[in-house]
N, CA, C and O atoms as a Tinker XYZ file with bonds, in Angstrom:
   444  protein
     1  N      8.052000    7.401000   12.877000    73     2
     2  CA     6.642000    7.285000   12.556000    64     1     3
     3  C      5.967000    6.420000   13.617000    63     2     4     5
     4  O      6.604000    5.558000   14.222000    81     3
     5  N      4.699000    6.650000   13.835000    73     3     6
     6  CA     3.959000    5.906000   14.837000    64     5     7
     7  C      3.789000    4.446000   14.413000    63     6     8     9
     8  O      4.178000    4.044000   13.316000    81     7
     9  N      3.194000    3.669000   15.319000    73     7    10
    10  CA     2.880000    2.282000   14.981000    64     9    11
    11  C      1.680000    2.266000   14.044000    63    10    12    13
    12  O      0.937000    3.246000   13.980000    81    11
    13  N      1.476000    1.165000   13.312000    73    11    14
    14  CA     0.336000    1.095000   12.390000    64    13    15
    15  C     -1.011000    1.368000   13.056000    63    14    16    17
    16  O     -1.941000    1.835000   12.398000    81    15
    17  N     -1.124000    1.087000   14.337000    73    15    18
    18  CA    -2.378000    1.351000   15.041000    64    17    19
    19  C     -2.687000    2.846000   15.098000    63    18    20    21
    20  O     -3.842000    3.235000   15.270000    81    19
    21  N     -1.665000    3.679000   14.956000    73    19    22
    22  CA    -1.823000    5.130000   15.049000    64    21    23
    23  C     -1.768000    5.837000   13.701000    63    22    24    25
    24  O     -1.894000    7.060000   13.640000    81    23
    25  N     -1.580000    5.084000   12.619000    73    23    26
    26  CA    -1.494000    5.692000   11.297000    64    25    27
    27  C     -2.837000    6.264000   10.873000    63    26    28    29
    28  O     -3.898000    5.767000   11.253000    81    27
    29  N     -2.761000    7.316000   10.079000    73    27    30
    30  CA    -3.969000    7.857000    9.457000    64    29    31
    31  C     -4.333000    6.978000    8.259000    63    30    32    33
    32  O     -3.555000    6.119000    7.843000    81    31
    33  N     -5.514000    7.206000    7.722000    73    31    34
    34  CA    -5.935000    6.451000    6.544000    64    33    35
    35  C     -4.975000    6.692000    5.381000    63    34    36    37
    36  O     -4.653000    5.762000    4.642000    81    35
    37  N     -4.519000    7.926000    5.216000    73    35    38
    38  CA    -3.601000    8.261000    4.126000    64    37    39
    39  C     -2.248000    7.560000    4.307000    63    38    40    41
    40  O     -1.664000    7.073000    3.339000    81    39
    41  N     -1.759000    7.511000    5.539000    73    39    42
    42  CA    -0.483000    6.822000    5.792000    64    41    43
    43  C     -0.604000    5.333000    5.499000    63    42    44    45
    44  O      0.289000    4.740000    4.892000    81    43
    45  N     -1.701000    4.734000    5.927000    73    43    46
    46  CA    -1.920000    3.309000    5.669000    64    45    47
    47  C     -2.053000    3.044000    4.177000    63    46    48    49
    48  O     -1.471000    2.091000    3.658000    81    47
    49  N     -2.816000    3.880000    3.488000    73    47    50
    50  CA    -2.974000    3.715000    2.042000    64    49    51
    51  C     -1.627000    3.844000    1.338000    63    50    52    53
    52  O     -1.306000    3.036000    0.466000    81    51
    53  N     -0.843000    4.842000    1.703000    73    51    54
    54  CA     0.477000    5.033000    1.085000    64    53    55
    55  C      1.360000    3.813000    1.318000    63    54    56    57
    56  O      2.063000    3.372000    0.408000    81    55
    57  N      1.329000    3.267000    2.531000    73    55    58
    58  CA     2.153000    2.094000    2.852000    64    57    59
    59  C      1.719000    0.887000    2.015000    63    58    60    61
    60  O      2.561000    0.172000    1.470000    81    59
    61  N      0.417000    0.663000    1.913000    73    59    62
    62  CA    -0.090000   -0.459000    1.114000    64    61    63
    63  C      0.295000   -0.283000   -0.350000    63    62    64    65
    64  O      0.741000   -1.234000   -0.993000    81    63
    65  N      0.128000    0.915000   -0.876000    73    63    66
    66  CA     0.477000    1.162000   -2.276000    64    65    67
    67  C      1.974000    1.023000   -2.524000    63    66    68    69
    68  O      2.385000    0.525000   -3.572000    81    67
    69  N      2.788000    1.457000   -1.574000    73    67    70
    70  CA     4.237000    1.263000   -1.709000    64    69    71
    71  C      4.584000   -0.221000   -1.717000    63    70    72    73
    72  O      5.458000   -0.660000   -2.465000    81    71
    73  N      3.899000   -0.979000   -0.886000    73    71    74
    74  CA     4.136000   -2.425000   -0.848000    64    73    75
    75  C      3.836000   -3.052000   -2.202000    63    74    76    77
    76  O      4.614000   -3.865000   -2.700000    81    75
    77  N      2.725000   -2.681000   -2.788000    73    75    78
    78  CA     2.353000   -3.218000   -4.099000    64    77    79
    79  C      3.341000   -2.738000   -5.166000    63    78    80    81
    80  O      3.792000   -3.524000   -5.999000    81    79
    81  N      3.672000   -1.456000   -5.135000    73    79    82
    82  CA     4.586000   -0.895000   -6.137000    64    81    83
    83  C      5.950000   -1.564000   -6.105000    63    82    84    85
    84  O      6.600000   -1.700000   -7.142000    81    83
    85  N      6.385000   -1.976000   -4.939000    73    83    86
    86  CA     7.713000   -2.575000   -4.790000    64    85    87
    87  C      7.704000   -4.095000   -4.842000    63    86    88    89
    88  O      8.752000   -4.721000   -4.678000    81    87
    89  N      6.550000   -4.695000   -5.064000    73    87    90
    90  CA     6.478000   -6.155000   -5.082000    64    89    91
    91  C      7.261000   -6.769000   -6.235000    63    90    92    93
    92  O      7.654000   -7.934000   -6.168000    81    91
    93  N      7.490000   -5.992000   -7.293000    73    91    94
    94  CA     8.310000   -6.469000   -8.407000    64    93    95
    95  C      9.753000   -5.975000   -8.290000    63    94    96    97
    96  O     10.523000   -6.031000   -9.249000    81    95
    97  N     10.100000   -5.493000   -7.100000    73    95    98
    98  CA    11.453000   -5.046000   -6.748000    64    97    99
    99  C     11.891000   -3.767000   -7.454000    63    98   100   101
   100  O     13.081000   -3.453000   -7.492000    81    99
   101  N     10.941000   -3.034000   -8.007000    73    99   102
   102  CA    11.260000   -1.734000   -8.584000    64   101   103
   103  C     10.065000   -0.809000   -8.438000    63   102   104   105
   104  O      8.912000   -1.233000   -8.520000    81   103
   105  N     10.357000    0.426000   -8.225000    73   103   106
   106  CA     9.318000    1.435000   -8.035000    64   105   107
   107  C      9.484000    2.467000   -9.135000    63   106   108   109
   108  O     10.452000    3.227000   -9.143000    81   107
   109  N      8.539000    2.493000  -10.063000    73   107   110
   110  CA     8.659000    3.399000  -11.204000    64   109   111
   111  C      8.196000    4.804000  -10.837000    63   110   112   113
   112  O      7.528000    5.013000   -9.825000    81   111
   113  N      8.564000    5.747000  -11.673000    73   111   114
   114  CA     8.104000    7.128000  -11.482000    64   113   115
   115  C      6.587000    7.216000  -11.586000    63   114   116   117
   116  O      5.959000    7.992000  -10.866000    81   115
   117  N      5.991000    6.422000  -12.481000    73   115   118
   118  CA     4.538000    6.403000  -12.611000    64   117   119
   119  C      3.870000    5.936000  -11.324000    63   118   120   121
   120  O      2.830000    6.462000  -10.928000    81   119
   121  N      4.472000    4.949000  -10.679000    73   119   122
   122  CA     3.930000    4.451000   -9.415000    64   121   123
   123  C      4.064000    5.498000   -8.311000    63   122   124   125
   124  O      3.141000    5.698000   -7.522000    81   123
   125  N      5.215000    6.163000   -8.262000    73   123   126
   126  CA     5.404000    7.236000   -7.274000    64   125   127
   127  C      4.384000    8.352000   -7.498000    63   126   128   129
   128  O      3.777000    8.856000   -6.553000    81   127
   129  N      4.210000    8.723000   -8.757000    73   127   130
   130  CA     3.250000    9.784000   -9.084000    64   129   131
   131  C      1.839000    9.392000   -8.672000    63   130   132   133
   132  O      1.082000   10.217000   -8.159000    81   131
   133  N      1.487000    8.122000   -8.900000    73   131   134
   134  CA     0.151000    7.664000   -8.526000    64   133   135
   135  C     -0.044000    7.755000   -7.014000    63   134   136   137
   136  O     -1.079000    8.234000   -6.549000    81   135
   137  N      0.937000    7.300000   -6.250000    73   135   138
   138  CA     0.826000    7.360000   -4.784000    64   137   139
   139  C      0.709000    8.807000   -4.330000    63   138   140   141
   140  O     -0.088000    9.121000   -3.446000    81   139
   141  N      1.497000    9.686000   -4.932000    73   139   142
   142  CA     1.445000   11.096000   -4.530000    64   141   143
   143  C      0.168000   11.787000   -5.002000    63   142   144   145
   144  O     -0.146000   12.884000   -4.539000    81   143
   145  N     -0.562000   11.166000   -5.906000    73   143   146
   146  CA    -1.874000   11.709000   -6.263000    64   145   147
   147  C     -2.909000   11.357000   -5.194000    63   146   148   149
   148  O     -3.990000   11.946000   -5.151000    81   147
   149  N     -2.575000   10.404000   -4.341000    73   147   150
   150  CA    -3.477000    9.965000   -3.271000    64   149   151
   151  C     -3.129000   10.587000   -1.918000    63   150   152   153
   152  O     -4.003000   10.782000   -1.074000    81   151
   153  N     -1.841000   10.898000   -1.720000    73   151   154
   154  CA    -1.383000   11.483000   -0.447000    64   153   155
   155  C     -0.417000   12.617000   -0.747000    63   154   156   157
   156  O      0.132000   12.695000   -1.846000    81   155
   157  N     -0.206000   13.503000    0.234000    73   155   158
   158  CA     0.719000   14.616000    0.003000    64   157   159
   159  C      2.181000   14.155000    0.104000    63   158   160   161
   160  O      2.469000   13.047000    0.555000    81   159
   161  N      3.079000   15.021000   -0.322000    73   159   162
   162  CA     4.513000   14.688000   -0.370000    64   161   163
   163  C      5.088000   14.341000    0.998000    63   162   164   165
   164  O      5.916000   13.438000    1.118000    81   163
   165  N      4.652000   15.055000    2.019000    73   163   166
   166  CA     5.174000   14.802000    3.363000    64   165   167
   167  C      4.800000   13.402000    3.851000    63   166   168   169
   168  O      5.639000   12.683000    4.393000    81   167
   169  N      3.557000   13.029000    3.659000    73   167   170
   170  CA     3.134000   11.679000    4.041000    64   169   171
   171  C      3.897000   10.649000    3.223000    63   170   172   173
   172  O      4.368000    9.648000    3.762000    81   171
   173  N      4.019000   10.892000    1.916000    73   171   174
   174  CA     4.754000    9.971000    1.053000    64   173   175
   175  C      6.178000    9.784000    1.561000    63   174   176   177
   176  O      6.650000    8.652000    1.670000    81   175
   177  N      6.862000   10.868000    1.871000    73   175   178
   178  CA     8.256000   10.790000    2.329000    64   177   179
   179  C      8.364000   10.056000    3.662000    63   178   180   181
   180  O      9.237000    9.205000    3.832000    81   179
   181  N      7.483000   10.379000    4.605000    73   179   182
   182  CA     7.513000    9.722000    5.916000    64   181   183
   183  C      7.238000    8.228000    5.803000    63   182   184   185
   184  O      7.935000    7.409000    6.401000    81   183
   185  N      6.217000    7.888000    5.032000    73   183   186
   186  CA     5.850000    6.484000    4.879000    64   185   187
   187  C      6.934000    5.734000    4.114000    63   186   188   189
   188  O      7.241000    4.586000    4.433000    81   187
   189  N      7.509000    6.377000    3.111000    73   187   190
   190  CA     8.567000    5.724000    2.326000    64   189   191
   191  C      9.779000    5.421000    3.209000    63   190   192   193
   192  O     10.384000    4.356000    3.084000    81   191
   193  N     10.132000    6.341000    4.091000    73   191   194
   194  CA    11.254000    6.104000    5.010000    64   193   195
   195  C     10.965000    4.901000    5.905000    63   194   196   197
   196  O     11.849000    4.078000    6.147000    81   195
   197  N      9.751000    4.800000    6.389000    73   195   198
   198  CA     9.340000    3.645000    7.204000    64   197   199
   199  C      9.402000    2.368000    6.379000    63   198   200   201
   200  O      9.959000    1.361000    6.815000    81   199
   201  N      8.827000    2.421000    5.190000    73   199   202
   202  CA     8.779000    1.256000    4.309000    64   201   203
   203  C     10.191000    0.753000    3.966000    63   202   204   205
   204  O     10.438000   -0.453000    3.950000    81   203
   205  N     11.098000    1.673000    3.697000    73   203   206
   206  CA    12.457000    1.297000    3.306000    64   205   207
   207  C     13.195000    0.527000    4.394000    63   206   208   209
   208  O     14.139000   -0.205000    4.096000    81   207
   209  N     12.783000    0.679000    5.644000    73   207   210
   210  CA    13.441000   -0.011000    6.756000    64   209   211
   211  C     12.802000   -1.353000    7.099000    63   210   212   213
   212  O     13.278000   -2.052000    7.993000    81   211
   213  N     11.733000   -1.718000    6.401000    73   211   214
   214  CA    11.007000   -2.941000    6.717000    64   213   215
   215  C     11.286000   -4.036000    5.698000    63   214   216   217
   216  O     11.493000   -3.770000    4.514000    81   215
   217  N     11.286000   -5.289000    6.191000    73   215   218
   218  CA    11.367000   -6.418000    5.267000    64   217   219
   219  C      9.952000   -6.842000    4.889000    63   218   220   221
   220  O      8.983000   -6.271000    5.389000    81   219
   221  N      9.823000   -7.820000    4.025000    73   219   222
   222  CA     8.517000   -8.223000    3.517000    64   221   223
   223  C      7.583000   -8.671000    4.645000    63   222   224   225
   224  O      6.408000   -8.304000    4.658000    81   223
   225  N      8.084000   -9.441000    5.565000    73   223   226
   226  CA     7.258000   -9.912000    6.688000    64   225   227
   227  C      6.762000   -8.735000    7.526000    63   226   228   229
   228  O      5.587000   -8.681000    7.888000    81   227
   229  N      7.646000   -7.803000    7.830000    73   227   230
   230  CA     7.262000   -6.632000    8.619000    64   229   231
   231  C      6.214000   -5.808000    7.876000    63   230   232   233
   232  O      5.274000   -5.297000    8.485000    81   231
   233  N      6.376000   -5.679000    6.570000    73   231   234
   234  CA     5.398000   -4.927000    5.770000    64   233   235
   235  C      4.012000   -5.545000    5.900000    63   234   236   237
   236  O      3.035000   -4.846000    6.171000    81   235
   237  N      3.933000   -6.840000    5.707000    73   235   238
   238  CA     2.633000   -7.502000    5.793000    64   237   239
   239  C      2.032000   -7.382000    7.188000    63   238   240   241
   240  O      0.830000   -7.157000    7.333000    81   239
   241  N      2.858000   -7.530000    8.203000    73   239   242
   242  CA     2.353000   -7.415000    9.567000    64   241   243
   243  C      1.819000   -6.006000    9.830000    63   242   244   245
   244  O      0.780000   -5.847000   10.472000    81   243
   245  N      2.512000   -5.003000    9.346000    73   243   246
   246  CA     2.065000   -3.618000    9.535000    64   245   247
   247  C      0.774000   -3.345000    8.766000    63   246   248   249
   248  O     -0.115000   -2.657000    9.269000    81   247
   249  N      0.669000   -3.876000    7.566000    73   247   250
   250  CA    -0.555000   -3.697000    6.784000    64   249   251
   251  C     -1.726000   -4.357000    7.494000    63   250   252   253
   252  O     -2.779000   -3.740000    7.653000    81   251
   253  N     -1.558000   -5.589000    7.917000    73   251   254
   254  CA    -2.629000   -6.307000    8.616000    64   253   255
   255  C     -2.997000   -5.581000    9.903000    63   254   256   257
   256  O     -4.177000   -5.371000   10.183000    81   255
   257  N     -1.992000   -5.197000   10.687000    73   255   258
   258  CA    -2.252000   -4.502000   11.952000    64   257   259
   259  C     -2.966000   -3.177000   11.713000    63   258   260   261
   260  O     -3.902000   -2.838000   12.437000    81   259
   261  N     -2.535000   -2.434000   10.710000    73   259   262
   262  CA    -3.160000   -1.151000   10.409000    64   261   263
   263  C     -4.607000   -1.299000    9.988000    63   262   264   265
   264  O     -5.468000   -0.544000   10.439000    81   263
   265  N     -4.880000   -2.266000    9.124000    73   263   266
   266  CA    -6.250000   -2.479000    8.651000    64   265   267
   267  C     -7.135000   -2.993000    9.784000    63   266   268   269
   268  O     -8.280000   -2.561000    9.918000    81   267
   269  N     -6.613000   -3.916000   10.602000    73   267   270
   270  CA    -7.412000   -4.474000   11.694000    64   269   271
   271  C     -7.686000   -3.465000   12.804000    63   270   272   273
   272  O     -8.746000   -3.511000   13.428000    81   271
   273  N     -6.758000   -2.564000   13.055000    73   271   274
   274  CA    -6.925000   -1.638000   14.170000    64   273   275
   275  C     -7.806000   -0.429000   13.820000    63   274   276   277
   276  O     -8.240000    0.306000   14.706000    81   275
   277  N     -8.056000   -0.237000   12.552000    73   275   278
   278  CA    -8.911000    0.862000   12.093000    64   277   279
   279  C    -10.035000    0.283000   11.251000    63   278   280   281
   280  O     -9.892000   -0.799000   10.681000    81   279
   281  N    -11.103000    0.963000   11.173000    73   279   282
   282  CA   -12.187000    0.553000   10.286000    64   281   283
   283  C    -12.171000    1.380000    9.010000    63   282   284   285
   284  O    -13.208000    1.587000    8.379000    81   283
   285  N    -10.987000    1.851000    8.636000    73   283   286
   286  CA   -10.866000    2.715000    7.470000    64   285   287
   287  C    -11.501000    2.106000    6.225000    63   286   288   289
   288  O    -12.174000    2.797000    5.460000    81   287
   289  N    -11.282000    0.806000    6.029000    73   287   290
   290  CA   -11.727000    0.166000    4.793000    64   289   291
   291  C    -12.791000   -0.889000    5.032000    63   290   292   293
   292  O    -13.246000   -1.533000    4.087000    81   291
   293  N    -13.193000   -1.073000    6.279000    73   291   294
   294  CA   -14.110000   -2.162000    6.609000    64   293   295
   295  C    -15.361000   -2.148000    5.732000    63   294   296   297
   296  O    -15.771000   -3.197000    5.235000    81   295
   297  N    -15.952000   -1.017000    5.541000    73   295   298
   298  CA   -17.165000   -0.943000    4.740000    64   297   299
   299  C    -16.899000   -0.550000    3.294000    63   298   300   301
   300  O    -17.830000   -0.447000    2.495000    81   299
   301  N    -15.645000   -0.335000    2.960000    73   299   302
   302  CA   -15.348000    0.126000    1.609000    64   301   303
   303  C    -14.026000   -0.444000    1.095000    63   302   304   305
   304  O    -13.143000    0.298000    0.664000    81   303
   305  N    -13.904000   -1.770000    1.146000    73   303   306
   306  CA   -12.717000   -2.396000    0.567000    64   305   307
   307  C    -12.656000   -2.145000   -0.931000    63   306   308   309
   308  O    -11.573000   -2.148000   -1.516000    81   307
   309  N    -13.806000   -1.928000   -1.557000    73   307   310
   310  CA   -13.827000   -1.695000   -3.000000    64   309   311
   311  C    -12.946000   -0.503000   -3.367000    63   310   312   313
   312  O    -12.212000   -0.554000   -4.354000    81   311
   313  N    -13.016000    0.570000   -2.575000    73   311   314
   314  CA   -12.188000    1.749000   -2.841000    64   313   315
   315  C    -10.701000    1.418000   -2.709000    63   314   316   317
   316  O     -9.895000    1.809000   -3.554000    81   315
   317  N    -10.345000    0.702000   -1.656000    73   315   318
   318  CA    -8.945000    0.317000   -1.458000    64   317   319
   319  C     -8.455000   -0.551000   -2.604000    63   318   320   321
   320  O     -7.382000   -0.306000   -3.156000    81   319
   321  N     -9.236000   -1.571000   -2.968000    73   319   322
   322  CA    -8.796000   -2.480000   -4.012000    64   321   323
   323  C     -8.805000   -1.827000   -5.392000    63   322   324   325
   324  O     -8.046000   -2.230000   -6.274000    81   323
   325  N     -9.653000   -0.829000   -5.582000    73   323   326
   326  CA    -9.611000   -0.055000   -6.831000    64   325   327
   327  C     -8.303000    0.726000   -6.905000    63   326   328   329
   328  O     -7.656000    0.764000   -7.952000    81   327
   329  N     -7.914000    1.349000   -5.790000    73   327   330
   330  CA    -6.636000    2.073000   -5.762000    64   329   331
   331  C     -5.460000    1.136000   -6.021000    63   330   332   333
   332  O     -4.527000    1.491000   -6.741000    81   331
   333  N     -5.504000   -0.055000   -5.438000    73   331   334
   334  CA    -4.421000   -1.024000   -5.655000    64   333   335
   335  C     -4.403000   -1.447000   -7.123000    63   334   336   337
   336  O     -3.339000   -1.526000   -7.736000    81   335
   337  N     -5.571000   -1.717000   -7.680000    73   335   338
   338  CA    -5.654000   -2.135000   -9.088000    64   337   339
   339  C     -5.119000   -1.032000  -10.006000    63   338   340   341
   340  O     -4.409000   -1.322000  -10.968000    81   339
   341  N     -5.451000    0.216000   -9.720000    73   339   342
   342  CA    -4.913000    1.328000  -10.502000    64   341   343
   343  C     -3.399000    1.426000  -10.359000    63   342   344   345
   344  O     -2.700000    1.781000  -11.308000    81   343
   345  N     -2.896000    1.109000   -9.164000    73   343   346
   346  CA    -1.444000    1.107000   -8.932000    64   345   347
   347  C     -0.761000    0.089000   -9.846000    63   346   348   349
   348  O      0.339000    0.332000  -10.341000    81   347
   349  N     -1.414000   -1.043000  -10.064000    73   347   350
   350  CA    -0.820000   -2.078000  -10.914000    64   349   351
   351  C     -0.497000   -1.555000  -12.310000    63   350   352   353
   352  O      0.475000   -1.980000  -12.933000    81   351
   353  N     -1.325000   -0.628000  -12.792000    73   351   354
   354  CA    -1.158000   -0.120000  -14.151000    64   353   355
   355  C     -0.566000    1.287000  -14.202000    63   354   356   357
   356  O     -0.547000    1.915000  -15.261000    81   355
   357  N     -0.089000    1.778000  -13.073000    73   355   358
   358  CA     0.454000    3.137000  -13.003000    64   357   359
   359  C      1.670000    3.319000  -13.899000    63   358   360   361
   360  O      1.933000    4.422000  -14.377000    81   359
   361  N      2.408000    2.245000  -14.126000    73   359   362
   362  CA     3.587000    2.348000  -14.987000    64   361   363
   363  C      3.348000    1.727000  -16.365000    63   362   364   365
   364  O      4.297000    1.397000  -17.075000    81   363
   365  N      2.089000    1.574000  -16.731000    73   363   366
   366  CA     1.765000    1.103000  -18.071000    64   365   367
   367  C      1.244000   -0.313000  -18.137000    63   366   368   369
   368  O      0.329000   -0.596000  -18.911000    81   367
   369  N      1.806000   -1.214000  -17.342000    73   367   370
   370  CA     1.334000   -2.594000  -17.364000    64   369   371
   371  C      1.520000   -3.231000  -15.997000    63   370   372   373
   372  O      2.396000   -2.842000  -15.224000    81   371
   373  N      0.691000   -4.206000  -15.718000    73   371   374
   374  CA     0.765000   -4.906000  -14.440000    64   373   375
   375  C      1.792000   -6.028000  -14.541000    63   374   376   377
   376  O      1.732000   -6.856000  -15.449000    81   375
   377  N      2.711000   -6.047000  -13.625000    73   375   378
   378  CA     3.712000   -7.096000  -13.527000    64   377   379
   379  C      3.074000   -8.306000  -12.841000    63   378   380   381
   380  O      2.162000   -8.147000  -12.030000    81   379
   381  N      3.540000   -9.497000  -13.157000    73   379   382
   382  CA     2.987000  -10.716000  -12.558000    64   381   383
   383  C      3.106000  -10.714000  -11.034000    63   382   384   385
   384  O      2.184000  -11.149000  -10.345000    81   383
   385  N      4.218000  -10.235000  -10.507000    73   383   386
   386  CA     4.401000  -10.174000   -9.049000    64   385   387
   387  C      3.429000   -9.176000   -8.418000    63   386   388   389
   388  O      2.906000   -9.421000   -7.331000    81   387
   389  N      3.191000   -8.072000   -9.087000    73   387   390
   390  CA     2.241000   -7.079000   -8.573000    64   389   391
   391  C      0.823000   -7.654000   -8.545000    63   390   392   393
   392  O      0.085000   -7.446000   -7.582000    81   391
   393  N      0.448000   -8.371000   -9.593000    73   391   394
   394  CA    -0.878000   -8.991000   -9.629000    64   393   395
   395  C     -1.020000  -10.039000   -8.536000    63   394   396   397
   396  O     -2.068000  -10.134000   -7.897000    81   395
   397  N      0.022000  -10.823000   -8.319000    73   395   398
   398  CA     0.006000  -11.830000   -7.254000    64   397   399
   399  C     -0.117000  -11.163000   -5.898000    63   398   400   401
   400  O     -0.856000  -11.640000   -5.038000    81   399
   401  N      0.596000  -10.070000   -5.698000    73   399   402
   402  CA     0.518000   -9.326000   -4.441000    64   401   403
   403  C     -0.880000   -8.783000   -4.229000    63   402   404   405
   404  O     -1.397000   -8.825000   -3.113000    81   403
   405  N     -1.501000   -8.274000   -5.286000    73   403   406
   406  CA    -2.874000   -7.780000   -5.215000    64   405   407
   407  C     -3.822000   -8.885000   -4.758000    63   406   408   409
   408  O     -4.628000   -8.674000   -3.852000    81   407
   409  N     -3.731000  -10.053000   -5.372000    73   407   410
   410  CA    -4.618000  -11.162000   -5.011000    64   409   411
   411  C     -4.367000  -11.617000   -3.572000    63   410   412   413
   412  O     -5.304000  -11.945000   -2.845000    81   411
   413  N     -3.107000  -11.636000   -3.173000    73   411   414
   414  CA    -2.767000  -12.038000   -1.804000    64   413   415
   415  C     -3.323000  -11.038000   -0.787000    63   414   416   417
   416  O     -3.885000  -11.442000    0.231000    81   415
   417  N     -3.173000   -9.753000   -1.050000    73   415   418
   418  CA    -3.714000   -8.744000   -0.146000    64   417   419
   419  C     -5.233000   -8.838000   -0.051000    63   418   420   421
   420  O     -5.796000   -8.684000    1.033000    81   419
   421  N     -5.894000   -9.086000   -1.166000    73   419   422
   422  CA    -7.352000   -9.265000   -1.118000    64   421   423
   423  C     -7.724000  -10.413000   -0.210000    63   422   424   425
   424  O     -8.680000  -10.333000    0.561000    81   423
   425  N     -6.964000  -11.469000   -0.310000    73   423   426
   426  CA    -7.254000  -12.660000    0.505000    64   425   427
   427  C     -7.048000  -12.391000    1.996000    63   426   428   429
   428  O     -7.910000  -12.728000    2.808000    81   427
   429  N     -5.927000  -11.793000    2.360000    73   427   430
   430  CA    -5.646000  -11.610000    3.794000    64   429   431
   431  C     -6.420000  -10.467000    4.418000    63   430   432   433
   432  O     -6.690000  -10.502000    5.618000    81   431
   433  N     -6.784000   -9.459000    3.649000    73   431   434
   434  CA    -7.480000   -8.315000    4.229000    64   433   435
   435  C     -8.990000   -8.506000    4.310000    63   434   436   437
   436  O     -9.647000   -7.851000    5.119000    81   435
   437  N     -9.541000   -9.370000    3.509000    73   435   438
   438  CA   -10.984000   -9.556000    3.520000    64   437   439
   439  C    -11.410000  -10.751000    4.363000    63   438   440   441
   440  O    -12.540000  -11.224000    4.239000    81   439
   441  N    -10.534000  -11.236000    5.206000    73   439   442
   442  CA   -10.862000  -12.433000    6.019000    64   441   443
   443  C    -11.948000  -12.184000    7.010000    63   442   444
   444  O    -12.325000  -13.089000    7.754000    81   443
């Protein structure tokens, strides 16, 4: 997969949602279904393979780099954060780690 600077909006969104979904160390079927409702299966599979090879620090660096190098969400963070918030409840309830990850992403991405 390309570097985050070359990712499409869908690839970046899938990566961010995977990061949130896995923040509690488990990825439910509901979370997978939610991500695949936002991107196609091929993008999901490609991004998931990339995500699986990254540690937490690398994930955050890729998210920051992807958001900074594109203006995908610059004027519409509300849409991104709505998708993240919906991800929190994709499996029925928001886990404390997922909520913390959401708040942390809001802080670092809206700087």
